[in-house]
ROTOR-996870 format. One record per residue (C-alpha): residue number from 1; residue in three letters; x, y, z. Coordinates in steps of 0.2 Angstrom, whole numbers. Layout:
residues N
<site k="NUM" r="ALA" xx="X" yy="Y" zz="Z"/>
...
END
This chain:
residues 431
<site k="1" r="MET" xx="-41" yy="88" zz="-129"/>
<site k="2" r="LYS" xx="-39" yy="107" zz="-129"/>
<site k="3" r="THR" xx="-27" yy="115" zz="-141"/>
<site k="4" r="LEU" xx="-11" yy="124" zz="-135"/>
<site k="5" r="ILE" xx="-10" yy="142" zz="-141"/>
<site k="6" r="ARG" xx="7" yy="150" zz="-140"/>
<site k="7" r="ARG" xx="11" yy="168" zz="-143"/>
<site k="8" r="CYS" xx="29" yy="173" zz="-140"/>
<site k="9" r="PHE" xx="32" yy="192" zz="-136"/>
<site k="10" r="ALA" xx="49" yy="197" zz="-140"/>
<site k="11" r="GLY" xx="59" yy="202" zz="-125"/>
<site k="12" r="LEU" xx="46" yy="196" zz="-113"/>
<site k="13" r="GLY" xx="45" yy="177" zz="-116"/>
<site k="14" r="LEU" xx="26" yy="178" zz="-112"/>
<site k="15" r="LEU" xx="16" yy="163" zz="-116"/>
<site k="16" r="ALA" xx="-3" yy="163" zz="-117"/>
<site k="17" r="LEU" xx="-8" yy="145" zz="-113"/>
<site k="18" r="ALA" xx="-23" yy="133" zz="-111"/>
<site k="19" r="VAL" xx="-24" yy="115" zz="-105"/>
<site k="20" r="LEU" xx="-11" yy="103" zz="-112"/>
<site k="21" r="PRO" xx="-9" yy="86" zz="-106"/>
<site k="22" r="ALA" xx="9" yy="81" zz="-102"/>
<site k="23" r="ALA" xx="19" yy="69" zz="-113"/>
<site k="24" r="ALA" xx="17" yy="51" zz="-106"/>
<site k="25" r="ASP" xx="36" yy="50" zz="-102"/>
<site k="26" r="ALA" xx="37" yy="67" zz="-94"/>
<site k="27" r="LEU" xx="43" yy="69" zz="-77"/>
<site k="28" r="ARG" xx="30" yy="75" zz="-65"/>
<site k="29" r="VAL" xx="37" yy="82" zz="-49"/>
<site k="30" r="PRO" xx="23" yy="83" zz="-36"/>
<site k="31" r="ALA" xx="19" yy="100" zz="-28"/>
<site k="32" r="PHE" xx="19" yy="92" zz="-11"/>
<site k="33" r="THR" xx="38" yy="91" zz="-13"/>
<site k="34" r="ALA" xx="40" yy="109" zz="-15"/>
<site k="35" r="TYR" xx="44" yy="123" zz="-3"/>
<site k="36" r="ILE" xx="36" yy="140" zz="1"/>
<site k="37" r="GLU" xx="49" yy="154" zz="1"/>
<site k="38" r="PRO" xx="53" yy="165" zz="10"/>
<site k="39" r="ASP" xx="40" yy="161" zz="23"/>
<site k="40" r="PHE" xx="38" yy="142" zz="23"/>
<site k="41" r="GLU" xx="22" yy="143" zz="33"/>
<site k="42" r="ALA" xx="13" yy="155" zz="21"/>
<site k="43" r="ALA" xx="4" yy="141" zz="12"/>
<site k="44" r="ARG" xx="-2" yy="123" zz="15"/>
<site k="45" r="VAL" xx="8" yy="109" zz="7"/>
<site k="46" r="SER" xx="0" yy="91" zz="8"/>
<site k="47" r="PRO" xx="1" yy="75" zz="-2"/>
<site k="48" r="ARG" xx="-18" yy="76" zz="-3"/>
<site k="49" r="SER" xx="-21" yy="93" zz="-10"/>
<site k="50" r="GLY" xx="-3" yy="99" zz="-16"/>
<site k="51" r="ILE" xx="-2" yy="117" zz="-12"/>
<site k="52" r="SER" xx="-17" yy="127" zz="-6"/>
<site k="53" r="GLY" xx="-19" yy="144" zz="2"/>
<site k="54" r="TRP" xx="-6" yy="152" zz="-9"/>
<site k="55" r="ASN" xx="-14" yy="169" zz="-8"/>
<site k="56" r="ASP" xx="2" yy="180" zz="-6"/>
<site k="57" r="ALA" xx="11" yy="185" zz="-22"/>
<site k="58" r="GLN" xx="26" yy="189" zz="-11"/>
<site k="59" r="GLN" xx="28" yy="170" zz="-8"/>
<site k="60" r="SER" xx="35" yy="158" zz="-21"/>
<site k="61" r="VAL" xx="33" yy="139" zz="-24"/>
<site k="62" r="VAL" xx="50" yy="132" zz="-26"/>
<site k="63" r="TRP" xx="57" yy="115" zz="-32"/>
<site k="64" r="TYR" xx="75" yy="109" zz="-31"/>
<site k="65" r="GLY" xx="82" yy="96" zz="-43"/>
<site k="66" r="GLN" xx="98" yy="89" zz="-51"/>
<site k="67" r="PHE" xx="100" yy="88" zz="-70"/>
<site k="68" r="PRO" xx="115" yy="77" zz="-75"/>
<site k="69" r="THR" xx="112" yy="80" zz="-94"/>
<site k="70" r="ALA" xx="115" yy="97" zz="-101"/>
<site k="71" r="GLY" xx="103" yy="104" zz="-113"/>
<site k="72" r="LYS" xx="85" yy="109" zz="-115"/>
<site k="73" r="VAL" xx="70" yy="105" zz="-103"/>
<site k="74" r="THR" xx="52" yy="110" zz="-107"/>
<site k="75" r="CYS" xx="43" yy="115" zz="-91"/>
<site k="76" r="ALA" xx="25" yy="117" zz="-86"/>
<site k="77" r="VAL" xx="15" yy="118" zz="-70"/>
<site k="78" r="ALA" xx="-1" yy="109" zz="-68"/>
<site k="79" r="LEU" xx="-13" yy="118" zz="-56"/>
<site k="80" r="ARG" xx="-31" yy="121" zz="-51"/>
<site k="81" r="LEU" xx="-38" yy="138" zz="-53"/>
<site k="82" r="PRO" xx="-56" yy="144" zz="-51"/>
<site k="83" r="ALA" xx="-66" yy="142" zz="-67"/>
<site k="84" r="GLY" xx="-64" yy="157" zz="-79"/>
<site k="85" r="THR" xx="-51" yy="165" zz="-68"/>
<site k="86" r="ASN" xx="-36" yy="172" zz="-79"/>
<site k="87" r="ALA" xx="-19" yy="172" zz="-70"/>
<site k="88" r="GLN" xx="-1" yy="175" zz="-74"/>
<site k="89" r="TRP" xx="15" yy="167" zz="-67"/>
<site k="90" r="ARG" xx="33" yy="167" zz="-69"/>
<site k="91" r="LEU" xx="44" yy="152" zz="-69"/>
<site k="92" r="THR" xx="63" yy="154" zz="-66"/>
<site k="93" r="VAL" xx="75" yy="140" zz="-70"/>
<site k="94" r="ALA" xx="94" yy="141" zz="-70"/>
<site k="95" r="GLY" xx="93" yy="160" zz="-70"/>
<site k="96" r="GLN" xx="81" yy="160" zz="-85"/>
<site k="97" r="ALA" xx="63" yy="167" zz="-82"/>
<site k="98" r="HIS" xx="48" yy="164" zz="-93"/>
<site k="99" r="THR" xx="31" yy="171" zz="-90"/>
<site k="100" r="ALA" xx="14" yy="163" zz="-95"/>
<site k="101" r="GLN" xx="-4" yy="165" zz="-93"/>
<site k="102" r="GLY" xx="-18" yy="152" zz="-90"/>
<site k="103" r="THR" xx="-37" yy="151" zz="-87"/>
<site k="104" r="GLY" xx="-44" yy="141" zz="-73"/>
<site k="105" r="ALA" xx="-55" yy="126" zz="-76"/>
<site k="106" r="GLY" xx="-62" yy="124" zz="-58"/>
<site k="107" r="ARG" xx="-57" yy="107" zz="-51"/>
<site k="108" r="GLU" xx="-50" yy="101" zz="-67"/>
<site k="109" r="LEU" xx="-31" yy="103" zz="-69"/>
<site k="110" r="THR" xx="-25" yy="117" zz="-80"/>
<site k="111" r="THR" xx="-7" yy="114" zz="-87"/>
<site k="112" r="VAL" xx="2" yy="130" zz="-89"/>
<site k="113" r="GLY" xx="17" yy="129" zz="-101"/>
<site k="114" r="PHE" xx="33" yy="140" zz="-99"/>
<site k="115" r="GLY" xx="43" yy="134" zz="-114"/>
<site k="116" r="GLU" xx="61" yy="128" zz="-115"/>
<site k="117" r="PHE" xx="75" yy="132" zz="-103"/>
<site k="118" r="THR" xx="93" yy="127" zz="-104"/>
<site k="119" r="VAL" xx="101" yy="118" zz="-89"/>
<site k="120" r="PRO" xx="119" yy="114" zz="-86"/>
<site k="121" r="GLY" xx="123" yy="96" zz="-84"/>
<site k="122" r="ASP" xx="135" yy="97" zz="-70"/>
<site k="123" r="GLY" xx="123" yy="89" zz="-58"/>
<site k="124" r="ALA" xx="122" yy="104" zz="-46"/>
<site k="125" r="TYR" xx="105" yy="107" zz="-39"/>
<site k="126" r="GLN" xx="94" yy="119" zz="-49"/>
<site k="127" r="ARG" xx="81" yy="130" zz="-40"/>
<site k="128" r="ILE" xx="65" yy="131" zz="-50"/>
<site k="129" r="GLU" xx="54" yy="145" zz="-44"/>
<site k="130" r="LEU" xx="36" yy="148" zz="-48"/>
<site k="131" r="THR" xx="30" yy="166" zz="-44"/>
<site k="132" r="ALA" xx="13" yy="173" zz="-45"/>
<site k="133" r="LEU" xx="10" yy="190" zz="-55"/>
<site k="134" r="ASN" xx="-8" yy="193" zz="-50"/>
<site k="135" r="PRO" xx="-16" yy="208" zz="-42"/>
<site k="136" r="ALA" xx="-18" yy="207" zz="-23"/>
<site k="137" r="GLY" xx="-34" yy="197" zz="-19"/>
<site k="138" r="GLN" xx="-34" yy="187" zz="-35"/>
<site k="139" r="PRO" xx="-31" yy="168" zz="-33"/>
<site k="140" r="ASN" xx="-14" yy="162" zz="-38"/>
<site k="141" r="GLY" xx="-20" yy="144" zz="-40"/>
<site k="142" r="GLU" xx="-16" yy="127" zz="-31"/>
<site k="143" r="PRO" xx="-1" yy="119" zz="-40"/>
<site k="144" r="GLU" xx="-2" yy="100" zz="-41"/>
<site k="145" r="SER" xx="14" yy="96" zz="-50"/>
<site k="146" r="LEU" xx="29" yy="103" zz="-60"/>
<site k="147" r="VAL" xx="30" yy="94" zz="-77"/>
<site k="148" r="LEU" xx="47" yy="92" zz="-85"/>
<site k="149" r="ASP" xx="51" yy="85" zz="-103"/>
<site k="150" r="GLY" xx="64" yy="86" zz="-116"/>
<site k="151" r="PRO" xx="82" yy="79" zz="-117"/>
<site k="152" r="ALA" xx="89" yy="87" zz="-101"/>
<site k="153" r="ALA" xx="74" yy="80" zz="-91"/>
<site k="154" r="VAL" xx="81" yy="62" zz="-94"/>
<site k="155" r="GLY" xx="89" yy="56" zz="-78"/>
<site k="156" r="ALA" xx="84" yy="72" zz="-68"/>
<site k="157" r="HIS" xx="84" yy="69" zz="-49"/>
<site k="158" r="PHE" xx="70" yy="76" zz="-38"/>
<site k="159" r="ASN" xx="63" yy="70" zz="-21"/>
<site k="160" r="LEU" xx="46" yy="63" zz="-26"/>
<site k="161" r="LYS" xx="41" yy="58" zz="-9"/>
<site k="162" r="SER" xx="30" yy="68" zz="3"/>
<site k="163" r="ARG" xx="43" yy="68" zz="17"/>
<site k="164" r="ARG" xx="51" yy="85" zz="14"/>
<site k="165" r="ASN" xx="63" yy="84" zz="29"/>
<site k="166" r="ALA" xx="81" yy="85" zz="25"/>
<site k="167" r="ALA" xx="89" yy="68" zz="28"/>
<site k="168" r="SER" xx="95" yy="64" zz="46"/>
<site k="169" r="VAL" xx="114" yy="62" zz="47"/>
<site k="170" r="HIS" xx="125" yy="53" zz="60"/>
<site k="171" r="LEU" xx="142" yy="51" zz="66"/>
<site k="172" r="ALA" xx="147" yy="34" zz="74"/>
<site k="173" r="TYR" xx="162" yy="34" zz="85"/>
<site k="174" r="PRO" xx="172" yy="18" zz="85"/>
<site k="175" r="VAL" xx="178" yy="13" zz="102"/>
<site k="176" r="PRO" xx="194" yy="2" zz="105"/>
<site k="177" r="ALA" xx="189" yy="-16" zz="107"/>
<site k="178" r="GLY" xx="186" yy="-22" zz="125"/>
<site k="179" r="THR" xx="184" yy="-5" zz="132"/>
<site k="180" r="ASN" xx="171" yy="-2" zz="145"/>
<site k="181" r="VAL" xx="164" yy="16" zz="144"/>
<site k="182" r="ALA" xx="158" yy="24" zz="160"/>
<site k="183" r="ALA" xx="157" yy="42" zz="152"/>
<site k="184" r="PHE" xx="156" yy="50" zz="135"/>
<site k="185" r="TYR" xx="161" yy="68" zz="132"/>
<site k="186" r="CYS" xx="158" yy="78" zz="116"/>
<site k="187" r="GLU" xx="158" yy="96" zz="111"/>
<site k="188" r="MET" xx="147" yy="103" zz="98"/>
<site k="189" r="ALA" xx="143" yy="120" zz="90"/>
<site k="190" r="GLY" xx="128" yy="123" zz="79"/>
<site k="191" r="VAL" xx="133" yy="133" zz="63"/>
<site k="192" r="ASP" xx="116" yy="136" zz="56"/>
<site k="193" r="GLU" xx="100" yy="139" zz="65"/>
<site k="194" r="PRO" xx="84" yy="134" zz="55"/>
<site k="195" r="LEU" xx="69" yy="130" zz="66"/>
<site k="196" r="TYR" xx="65" yy="112" zz="69"/>
<site k="197" r="THR" xx="83" yy="107" zz="71"/>
<site k="198" r="TYR" xx="90" yy="95" zz="84"/>
<site k="199" r="TYR" xx="109" yy="94" zz="85"/>
<site k="200" r="MET" xx="113" yy="79" zz="96"/>
<site k="201" r="ALA" xx="130" yy="77" zz="103"/>
<site k="202" r="CYS" xx="130" yy="62" zz="115"/>
<site k="203" r="GLY" xx="120" yy="47" zz="109"/>
<site k="204" r="TRP" xx="122" yy="29" zz="115"/>
<site k="205" r="HIS" xx="112" yy="13" zz="114"/>
<site k="206" r="ARG" xx="99" yy="19" zz="127"/>
<site k="207" r="GLY" xx="97" yy="37" zz="124"/>
<site k="208" r="TYR" xx="103" yy="54" zz="117"/>
<site k="209" r="PHE" xx="108" yy="71" zz="123"/>
<site k="210" r="GLY" xx="109" yy="87" zz="113"/>
<site k="211" r="MET" xx="101" yy="104" zz="109"/>
<site k="212" r="GLN" xx="86" yy="109" zz="99"/>
<site k="213" r="ILE" xx="78" yy="124" zz="90"/>
<site k="214" r="ASN" xx="59" yy="123" zz="94"/>
<site k="215" r="SER" xx="53" yy="140" zz="89"/>
<site k="216" r="PRO" xx="59" yy="158" zz="85"/>
<site k="217" r="THR" xx="59" yy="161" zz="104"/>
<site k="218" r="GLU" xx="64" yy="145" zz="112"/>
<site k="219" r="ARG" xx="79" yy="133" zz="112"/>
<site k="220" r="ARG" xx="81" yy="118" zz="123"/>
<site k="221" r="VAL" xx="95" yy="106" zz="129"/>
<site k="222" r="ILE" xx="87" yy="88" zz="129"/>
<site k="223" r="PHE" xx="92" yy="72" zz="138"/>
<site k="224" r="SER" xx="81" yy="57" zz="135"/>
<site k="225" r="VAL" xx="83" yy="38" zz="139"/>
<site k="226" r="TRP" xx="73" yy="24" zz="131"/>
<site k="227" r="ASP" xx="63" yy="11" zz="140"/>
<site k="228" r="SER" xx="66" yy="-7" zz="139"/>
<site k="229" r="GLY" xx="55" yy="-18" zz="128"/>
<site k="230" r="ASN" xx="49" yy="-16" zz="110"/>
<site k="231" r="GLU" xx="34" yy="-3" zz="112"/>
<site k="232" r="GLY" xx="37" yy="10" zz="98"/>
<site k="233" r="VAL" xx="22" yy="22" zz="100"/>
<site k="234" r="SER" xx="13" yy="24" zz="117"/>
<site k="235" r="ARG" xx="22" yy="23" zz="134"/>
<site k="236" r="SER" xx="5" yy="19" zz="142"/>
<site k="237" r="ARG" xx="7" yy="2" zz="135"/>
<site k="238" r="VAL" xx="24" yy="-1" zz="142"/>
<site k="239" r="ASP" xx="25" yy="-13" zz="157"/>
<site k="240" r="PRO" xx="31" yy="-4" zz="173"/>
<site k="241" r="THR" xx="46" yy="-17" zz="174"/>
<site k="242" r="ASN" xx="52" yy="-10" zz="157"/>
<site k="243" r="ARG" xx="50" yy="9" zz="161"/>
<site k="244" r="VAL" xx="65" yy="20" zz="165"/>
<site k="245" r="VAL" xx="63" yy="30" zz="181"/>
<site k="246" r="LEU" xx="68" yy="48" zz="184"/>
<site k="247" r="LEU" xx="80" yy="49" zz="199"/>
<site k="248" r="ALA" xx="84" yy="67" zz="199"/>
<site k="249" r="LYS" xx="84" yy="82" zz="188"/>
<site k="250" r="GLY" xx="92" yy="99" zz="188"/>
<site k="251" r="ALA" xx="85" yy="116" zz="192"/>
<site k="252" r="GLY" xx="73" yy="122" zz="179"/>
<site k="253" r="VAL" xx="72" yy="105" zz="170"/>
<site k="254" r="ASP" xx="56" yy="98" zz="164"/>
<site k="255" r="ALA" xx="54" yy="79" zz="164"/>
<site k="256" r="GLY" xx="41" yy="68" zz="157"/>
<site k="257" r="ASP" xx="37" yy="54" zz="144"/>
<site k="258" r="PHE" xx="40" yy="53" zz="126"/>
<site k="259" r="GLY" xx="34" yy="41" zz="112"/>
<site k="260" r="ASN" xx="32" yy="38" zz="94"/>
<site k="261" r="GLU" xx="50" yy="34" zz="91"/>
<site k="262" r="GLY" xx="52" yy="21" zz="104"/>
<site k="263" r="THR" xx="46" yy="26" zz="122"/>
<site k="264" r="GLY" xx="55" yy="33" zz="137"/>
<site k="265" r="GLY" xx="59" yy="47" zz="149"/>
<site k="266" r="HIS" xx="62" yy="64" zz="142"/>
<site k="267" r="SER" xx="70" yy="79" zz="150"/>
<site k="268" r="HIS" xx="74" yy="97" zz="144"/>
<site k="269" r="LEU" xx="80" yy="113" zz="150"/>
<site k="270" r="VAL" xx="74" yy="129" zz="141"/>
<site k="271" r="TYR" xx="91" yy="137" zz="137"/>
<site k="272" r="ASN" xx="95" yy="150" zz="124"/>
<site k="273" r="TRP" xx="111" yy="142" zz="117"/>
<site k="274" r="LYS" xx="121" yy="153" zz="105"/>
<site k="275" r="THR" xx="123" yy="148" zz="87"/>
<site k="276" r="GLY" xx="142" yy="146" zz="83"/>
<site k="277" r="ALA" xx="147" yy="144" zz="101"/>
<site k="278" r="THR" xx="154" yy="128" zz="107"/>
<site k="279" r="GLN" xx="143" yy="118" zz="120"/>
<site k="280" r="ARG" xx="149" yy="104" zz="131"/>
<site k="281" r="PHE" xx="140" yy="88" zz="135"/>
<site k="282" r="LEU" xx="144" yy="73" zz="146"/>
<site k="283" r="VAL" xx="134" yy="57" zz="148"/>
<site k="284" r="THR" xx="139" yy="44" zz="162"/>
<site k="285" r="ALA" xx="133" yy="26" zz="166"/>
<site k="286" r="GLN" xx="133" yy="17" zz="182"/>
<site k="287" r="PRO" xx="128" yy="-2" zz="180"/>
<site k="288" r="THR" xx="121" yy="-9" zz="196"/>
<site k="289" r="ASN" xx="119" yy="-27" zz="201"/>
<site k="290" r="GLY" xx="117" yy="-32" zz="182"/>
<site k="291" r="THR" xx="99" yy="-27" zz="183"/>
<site k="292" r="TYR" xx="99" yy="-9" zz="179"/>
<site k="293" r="THR" xx="110" yy="6" zz="175"/>
<site k="294" r="ILE" xx="109" yy="24" zz="180"/>
<site k="295" r="TYR" xx="112" yy="36" zz="166"/>
<site k="296" r="SER" xx="115" yy="54" zz="169"/>
<site k="297" r="GLY" xx="117" yy="69" zz="157"/>
<site k="298" r="TYR" xx="127" yy="85" zz="162"/>
<site k="299" r="PHE" xx="128" yy="101" zz="152"/>
<site k="300" r="PHE" xx="141" yy="114" zz="155"/>
<site k="301" r="GLN" xx="133" yy="131" zz="158"/>
<site k="302" r="PRO" xx="143" yy="144" zz="150"/>
<site k="303" r="GLU" xx="136" yy="159" zz="159"/>
<site k="304" r="ARG" xx="139" yy="150" zz="176"/>
<site k="305" r="LYS" xx="155" yy="141" zz="170"/>
<site k="306" r="GLN" xx="150" yy="125" zz="179"/>
<site k="307" r="TRP" xx="143" yy="108" zz="175"/>
<site k="308" r="GLU" xx="124" yy="106" zz="179"/>
<site k="309" r="LEU" xx="114" yy="90" zz="180"/>
<site k="310" r="ILE" xx="100" yy="89" zz="167"/>
<site k="311" r="SER" xx="93" yy="73" zz="173"/>
<site k="312" r="SER" xx="97" yy="55" zz="179"/>
<site k="313" r="TRP" xx="87" yy="40" zz="175"/>
<site k="314" r="ARG" xx="87" yy="22" zz="181"/>
<site k="315" r="ALA" xx="86" yy="10" zz="165"/>
<site k="316" r="PRO" xx="79" yy="-7" zz="169"/>
<site k="317" r="LYS" xx="85" yy="-23" zz="162"/>
<site k="318" r="GLU" xx="102" yy="-15" zz="158"/>
<site k="319" r="GLY" xx="118" yy="-20" zz="166"/>
<site k="320" r="GLY" xx="131" yy="-13" zz="155"/>
<site k="321" r="TRP" xx="141" yy="2" zz="151"/>
<site k="322" r="LEU" xx="139" yy="14" zz="137"/>
<site k="323" r="HIS" xx="141" yy="8" zz="119"/>
<site k="324" r="GLY" xx="135" yy="12" zz="102"/>
<site k="325" r="LEU" xx="142" yy="30" zz="103"/>
<site k="326" r="TYR" xx="136" yy="42" zz="90"/>
<site k="327" r="SER" xx="131" yy="60" zz="86"/>
<site k="328" r="PHE" xx="118" yy="66" zz="74"/>
<site k="329" r="SER" xx="109" yy="81" zz="66"/>
<site k="330" r="GLU" xx="90" yy="80" zz="63"/>
<site k="331" r="ASN" xx="77" yy="91" zz="54"/>
<site k="332" r="PHE" xx="61" yy="86" zz="63"/>
<site k="333" r="GLY" xx="49" yy="98" zz="53"/>
<site k="334" r="GLY" xx="48" yy="96" zz="34"/>
<site k="335" r="ASP" xx="41" yy="113" zz="30"/>
<site k="336" r="ASN" xx="58" yy="120" zz="30"/>
<site k="337" r="GLY" xx="68" yy="105" zz="25"/>
<site k="338" r="HIS" xx="76" yy="115" zz="11"/>
<site k="339" r="LEU" xx="86" yy="125" zz="23"/>
<site k="340" r="ARG" xx="104" yy="119" zz="27"/>
<site k="341" r="ARG" xx="108" yy="112" zz="44"/>
<site k="342" r="LYS" xx="126" yy="111" zz="49"/>
<site k="343" r="ALA" xx="135" yy="108" zz="66"/>
<site k="344" r="ARG" xx="153" yy="104" zz="71"/>
<site k="345" r="TYR" xx="157" yy="90" zz="83"/>
<site k="346" r="GLY" xx="174" yy="89" zz="92"/>
<site k="347" r="ASN" xx="185" yy="84" zz="106"/>
<site k="348" r="GLN" xx="176" yy="67" zz="109"/>
<site k="349" r="TRP" xx="183" yy="57" zz="124"/>
<site k="350" r="ILE" xx="177" yy="42" zz="134"/>
<site k="351" r="ARG" xx="182" yy="38" zz="152"/>
<site k="352" r="THR" xx="184" yy="20" zz="158"/>
<site k="353" r="PRO" xx="178" yy="14" zz="175"/>
<site k="354" r="GLU" xx="196" yy="15" zz="181"/>
<site k="355" r="GLY" xx="196" yy="33" zz="177"/>
<site k="356" r="VAL" xx="207" yy="32" zz="161"/>
<site k="357" r="TRP" xx="202" yy="45" zz="147"/>
<site k="358" r="VAL" xx="203" yy="39" zz="129"/>
<site k="359" r="GLU" xx="202" yy="51" zz="115"/>
<site k="360" r="LEU" xx="190" yy="46" zz="100"/>
<site k="361" r="THR" xx="197" yy="54" zz="84"/>
<site k="362" r="GLY" xx="188" yy="43" zz="71"/>
<site k="363" r="ALA" xx="169" yy="44" zz="65"/>
<site k="364" r="THR" xx="160" yy="35" zz="51"/>
<site k="365" r="PHE" xx="145" yy="43" zz="42"/>
<site k="366" r="SER" xx="128" yy="37" zz="40"/>
<site k="367" r="HIS" xx="110" yy="43" zz="36"/>
<site k="368" r="ASP" xx="92" yy="39" zz="37"/>
<site k="369" r="PRO" xx="82" yy="31" zz="23"/>
<site k="370" r="THR" xx="78" yy="48" zz="16"/>
<site k="371" r="GLY" xx="96" yy="51" zz="13"/>
<site k="372" r="LYS" xx="98" yy="35" zz="2"/>
<site k="373" r="SER" xx="90" yy="41" zz="-14"/>
<site k="374" r="ASP" xx="77" yy="55" zz="-10"/>
<site k="375" r="ARG" xx="88" yy="68" zz="-3"/>
<site k="376" r="LEU" xx="107" yy="68" zz="-8"/>
<site k="377" r="ASP" xx="112" yy="84" zz="0"/>
<site k="378" r="ARG" xx="120" yy="76" zz="15"/>
<site k="379" r="PHE" xx="138" yy="74" zz="20"/>
<site k="380" r="MET" xx="151" yy="76" zz="33"/>
<site k="381" r="GLY" xx="169" yy="81" zz="34"/>
<site k="382" r="VAL" xx="183" yy="88" zz="45"/>
<site k="383" r="GLU" xx="186" yy="107" zz="47"/>
<site k="384" r="GLU" xx="194" yy="118" zz="60"/>
<site k="385" r="GLY" xx="200" yy="101" zz="68"/>
<site k="386" r="ARG" xx="182" yy="95" zz="71"/>
<site k="387" r="PHE" xx="170" yy="84" zz="62"/>
<site k="388" r="PHE" xx="155" yy="92" zz="54"/>
<site k="389" r="LEU" xx="138" yy="86" zz="48"/>
<site k="390" r="SER" xx="128" yy="95" zz="34"/>
<site k="391" r="HIS" xx="111" yy="91" zz="27"/>
<site k="392" r="GLY" xx="98" yy="101" zz="18"/>
<site k="393" r="GLY" xx="101" yy="117" zz="8"/>
<site k="394" r="PHE" xx="102" yy="108" zz="-9"/>
<site k="395" r="GLY" xx="120" yy="112" zz="-11"/>
<site k="396" r="PRO" xx="135" yy="103" zz="-16"/>
<site k="397" r="GLY" xx="142" yy="89" zz="-5"/>
<site k="398" r="PHE" xx="140" yy="70" zz="-4"/>
<site k="399" r="THR" xx="147" yy="57" zz="7"/>
<site k="400" r="LYS" xx="146" yy="38" zz="5"/>
<site k="401" r="TYR" xx="137" yy="29" zz="18"/>
<site k="402" r="GLY" xx="150" yy="21" zz="30"/>
<site k="403" r="GLU" xx="164" yy="32" zz="25"/>
<site k="404" r="LEU" xx="177" yy="34" zz="39"/>
<site k="405" r="PHE" xx="185" yy="51" zz="44"/>
<site k="406" r="HIS" xx="198" yy="56" zz="56"/>
<site k="407" r="ARG" xx="201" yy="72" zz="65"/>
<site k="408" r="PRO" xx="217" yy="79" zz="73"/>
<site k="409" r="ALA" xx="220" yy="73" zz="91"/>
<site k="410" r="THR" xx="221" yy="86" zz="104"/>
<site k="411" r="GLY" xx="229" yy="74" zz="117"/>
<site k="412" r="GLN" xx="222" yy="84" zz="131"/>
<site k="413" r="PRO" xx="206" yy="77" zz="140"/>
<site k="414" r="PRO" xx="194" yy="90" zz="147"/>
<site k="415" r="VAL" xx="204" yy="97" zz="162"/>
<site k="416" r="ASP" xx="188" yy="100" zz="173"/>
<site k="417" r="LEU" xx="182" yy="82" zz="171"/>
<site k="418" r="VAL" xx="198" yy="73" zz="175"/>
<site k="419" r="ASN" xx="192" yy="73" zz="194"/>
<site k="420" r="PHE" xx="174" yy="77" zz="190"/>
<site k="421" r="VAL" xx="162" yy="76" zz="205"/>
<site k="422" r="PRO" xx="144" yy="76" zz="200"/>
<site k="423" r="PRO" xx="133" yy="91" zz="206"/>
<site k="424" r="ALA" xx="123" yy="88" zz="221"/>
<site k="425" r="GLY" xx="105" yy="81" zz="220"/>
<site k="426" r="LEU" xx="108" yy="64" zz="213"/>
<site k="427" r="PRO" xx="101" yy="49" zz="222"/>
<site k="428" r="PRO" xx="111" yy="38" zz="234"/>
<site k="429" r="GLY" xx="122" yy="26" zz="225"/>
<site k="430" r="SER" xx="123" yy="36" zz="209"/>
<site k="431" r="ARG" xx="140" yy="44" zz="212"/>
END
């Protein structure tokens, strides 16, 4: 065991440190749960190697956690550094910054201690930032874990799993018992715009319809329908009798297959929808002979001020109407799961086969397994007369699974859909 050498410099909080094993009961927060800021792609983060390729001193390694107990927490970082290399870092916790030095031991872990910090016990998320203070071209190290000890570390909550995505969150819309649903209408506005976000407006038991941020230069409107059967990965293994079939698609729409989350038919329109602007979505269902249903997705094109078909699919072994209506928000790329995603959902209506419009003003909250205990920064509410979903960001807010919310009723179905006639291009029998 190597000896800890501590030299405190007044006003600098500088610690010169060698390797020190963490206490047996210390909390180790893996580096593969951290984020790189401000450029989340500036280093590699993986369960196998922790953080590697951290060569830019302008980028920080950041953890987020909650401390329910106020008091002192002792912080250290275990990392790998080339043998004999001297390096320096700064760790900032709850607004307090301490600086420390360390010498590399090759593939053996070096534990760099930063001393004690005081954290409030209000349960708010604290940002723990590791910054390199080394000359350009010098290795900053490969962090393996953040090590926390002391009274305030007891009961501290961090995500300890390698999935760094924000929890997926959902709204489920109760429908009056015995109501057949031939169409589902929902308006949605994306409030935040991090990459790798899918804001979904109209979901039902066989598919989903919404909008996505795919890259800094591309956004999409997506409409997808699941196959029948139980294949979860590869559509090539789906029997033709279980496959959904494309019947029609709108101008500029790409259509094909999808897998790995169930299988089915996918379609998307590359469209630069605007953050903060309300977008409008409509899904229709037409059961036919009890053996299949035609599902169609329509998107209101704001610039053209008209409804346009995204795509229409024949779903086999399905003879019913729409049910299981829901919306969701998803972070499908974990590298930036620390960023907040928020969208507003409002003016939900359904239409019966007889043409009667029914407003849906209630919604219950749910989340994926990540939201159960790993990521608690997920919630819903009502604002500006609409439901909202928020997840990620490590900010305040928590909603109990299954909690029911109500928004104010508008009492006015969408006027341009009361006598809606689908755009041309659909197959015979689909109108």
